[in-house]
C-alpha positions in Angstrom: -44.8 -19.6 8.9 -46.9 -18.1 11.6 -49.0 -19.5 14.3 -52.1 -19.0 12.5 -50.5 -20.8 9.5 -49.7 -23.5 12.0 -53.2 -23.9 13.4 -54.7 -23.9 9.8 -52.2 -26.7 8.9 -53.3 -28.8 11.9 -56.9 -28.1 12.0 -56.8 -29.5 8.3 -55.0 -32.7 8.9 -56.9 -33.5 12.3 -60.4 -32.5 11.2 -60.9 -30.1 14.0 -62.2 -26.5 13.9 -59.4 -23.9 13.7 -61.0 -22.4 16.9 -60.4 -25.6 19.0 -57.0 -26.1 17.2 -56.0 -22.5 18.1 -57.0 -23.1 21.7 -54.7 -26.5 21.5 -51.6 -24.7 20.3 -51.9 -21.8 22.5 -52.2 -24.0 25.5 -49.3 -25.9 24.5 -47.1 -22.7 24.0 -48.4 -21.6 27.6 -47.5 -24.9 29.0 -43.8 -24.5 27.4 -43.5 -21.0 29.0 -44.7 -21.8 32.5 -42.5 -24.9 32.3 -39.8 -22.5 31.7 -40.7 -20.3 34.4 -41.0 -22.9 37.2 -38.2 -25.3 36.2 -36.0 -23.6 33.5 -35.9 -26.3 31.4 -38.2 -28.6 29.0 -37.2 -31.0 26.9 -39.4 -32.3 23.9 -38.3 -35.5 22.7 -37.1 -35.7 19.2 -37.8 -31.9 19.0 -35.3 -30.2 21.5 -34.5 -28.7 24.9 -35.5 -25.2 25.6 -33.6 -24.0 28.7 -33.4 -20.6 30.8 -30.0 -19.5 31.3 -28.5 -16.2 32.8 -26.2 -14.0 30.9 -23.3 -12.2 32.6 -23.1 -8.4 32.8 -20.7 -7.3 30.0 -19.4 -4.2 28.2 -21.1 -3.4 24.7 -21.0 -0.7 22.1 -23.6 1.3 20.8 -23.4 0.8 17.0 -24.8 4.3 16.1 -22.3 6.1 18.5 -19.7 4.0 19.2 -20.1 4.6 23.2 -19.5 2.0 25.8 -22.2 0.6 27.4 -23.0 -1.6 30.2 -25.2 -4.3 29.4 -27.1 -5.9 32.8 -27.1 -9.2 33.4 -30.2 -11.0 32.1 -32.2 -14.4 31.7 -32.4 -15.6 28.0 -34.1 -18.8 26.6 -32.0 -21.0 24.7 -32.8 -24.0 22.2 -30.8 -26.9 21.5 -32.4 -29.2 18.7 -33.0 -32.5 19.1 -31.2 -35.4 17.1 -34.1 -35.9 14.7 -34.4 -32.2 14.0 -31.0 -31.9 13.4 -30.5 -34.9 10.8 -34.0 -33.8 9.1 -32.9 -30.1 8.7 -29.2 -31.7 7.5 -31.2 -33.3 4.8 -32.3 -30.0 3.0 -28.7 -29.8 1.7 -29.5 -33.1 -0.3 -33.1 -31.7 -1.3 -32.3 -27.8 -1.5 -33.5 -26.5 -5.2 -31.5 -23.4 -5.4 -34.4 -20.7 -4.6 -34.3 -21.2 -0.9 -35.0 -18.2 1.4 -32.7 -19.6 4.0 -30.4 -17.1 5.9 -26.7 -18.2 5.9 -25.2 -17.9 9.6 -21.3 -17.8 9.6 -19.9 -20.7 11.2 -18.6 -18.8 14.5 -22.3 -17.5 15.0 -23.5 -20.9 14.4 -21.2 -22.5 16.9 -22.0 -19.8 19.6 -25.7 -20.1 19.0 -25.7 -16.3 18.0 -27.4 -15.1 15.0 -27.2 -11.6 13.6 
């Protein structure tokens, strides 16, 4: 789903113009970003927590050449879903209809919060 599709869905549900809804959605996203920059954490009840964390410097390998490279430390945004979101997503197993476009994440990556 894209931001445009979200705007369309909300504007239809609330009877607002897509232009006004787009402005509201963008202001919401901007507020989340600004809060992450200033406070490094934002908790949205029943949704989840976004947090800025610093990744340490590390050694990695260039997949094309196999050459070892140094990866500088950097800031990343992490997301931990809230209980309500977790529960609703788990319900997908009970309601899945086989023809899903879901990507499967290996258990170790899921636990570590990584995806390939």
